[in-house]
N, C-alpha and C positions, 0 to 999 in steps of 0.2 A: 504494500500500500504506500502510496506517496501522497503528500499533501502539497497543495499549491501554496506558495508563500503567502498569498492574501488570506488563506484560511487559518493560518497559525496565529494564535494570540489575538483573535478578533476581540475588540474592546467589549462588545456585548456579551460574549461568552465568558471572558475574564470576569466581568462584573457579576454575572449570574453565579459562577462557581465561587467567587470570593464571598458572595452573600450566603450561599449554603454552607461553605466552609466555616464562616464566622458563626452561623447559627448552630452548627454542629459543636463548635467549641463552647458556646453558651450552654447548650444542653448537657455536654460532658461535665462541665464544672457544677451544674445544678443537679446532676444525676437524674435527669429527666429520661427515664428508661424508655418510655413510649416514643419520645422524639428521637432518641438515639437509634432505636430499632428501625424507626421510619426512614432514617437517612440511608440505610443499607438496602441493597437489592434483595428482595425477598425470593431468594433462589438457593438451591443446594450448592451452587458453584461459588457463592460468595465466600471469600477467604479473609480472615483477619489474623495476623500474627501480632501478639502482644509482647509485653516486656517479659512475662514468665508464663505465657499461655498461648493457645492457638484455638481458633474456631474455624472449622471446615464446614461451611454451609450455614444458612440463616438459622436453622433450628439450634445449632450449637451456640451461635452468637446470641440469640434471644435468651437461652438458658444461662449463658455467662453473664449477661447484663442483669438478669434477675437475681443472680447470686452475688453480684459485686456491690459492696457498700459504697455509699456516697464518699467522694474524696475528702480527706481531712487535710488537704494541702491546697495551695494555690499554684498556678503555673503561669509563667510569662512566656509569650511566644516571641521568637526572634527569626528574622530572615524568611518570612513567608514567601514562597515562590509558587506561582501557578503557571502552568504551561497548557494552553489550549491547543489541541490538535484537531482543528476543524470545529464544526458547530456542535458536536455531540460527544466529545471525549476530552478529558482534561486530567492532569496530574497536579495535585496540591502537595507541597512539601513544606515542612516547617521544623525549625529547631525550637526546643523549649527547655526551660529550667523550672523545676518544681521546688517548692519551699521546704520540702522534707528530705532533700538529698543534695549531695554535691555532684551527682552524675549529670551528664548532659543528655538531653533527650532528642530524638529524631522521629518524625512522623511523616508517613507518606500515605496518601489516599488517591486511588484511581477512581475518578468520577465519570459516569456515562449517563447521557440523557436517555432515559427509558420511555419517556412520554413527552409530548409537546409542552412547551412552556418551562419557565424556571423551576417549577415544582417537580419536574420530571427527572431532575438530577439525583442519582443514587451512587453510593460508594459500592464498587464491585470488588475491590481489594484494598486492604489497608495493612500497614506495617508500622509498629511502634517499637522503638528500642531506646535503651539508656546505657551509656557507657562513660567511663572516665575519659575526658576529652580536654586537652589543654588548649585546643584551638579556639575556645570560647567564642 
């Protein structure tokens, strides 16, 4: 697959994905489980690799969210990057710092538009990691 240069990082797509990415972050910190589950593609092929966990399919992800307590930390996002590859596919990446650790976090989400309109964006794959990192 190739992308025409004019379809990469279209401002309208970047704005839509930034909005859902920021809404996801608010839901995460509020532990809004219903909203968090709603951001993900409701499909057995959905994958999320976490810091010390993994969910293969939406059923495992829903069970994980139900069993995960509300965060007792805050987190600060750094260097958010969104790459839109056409009108219906984007990758959001961000570094983060949590208030409860000195580790440096990294988060990647692959977003795909599953239905028309901004509300159609869903996470189809996600990866979160935390490591010692001097590159701050």
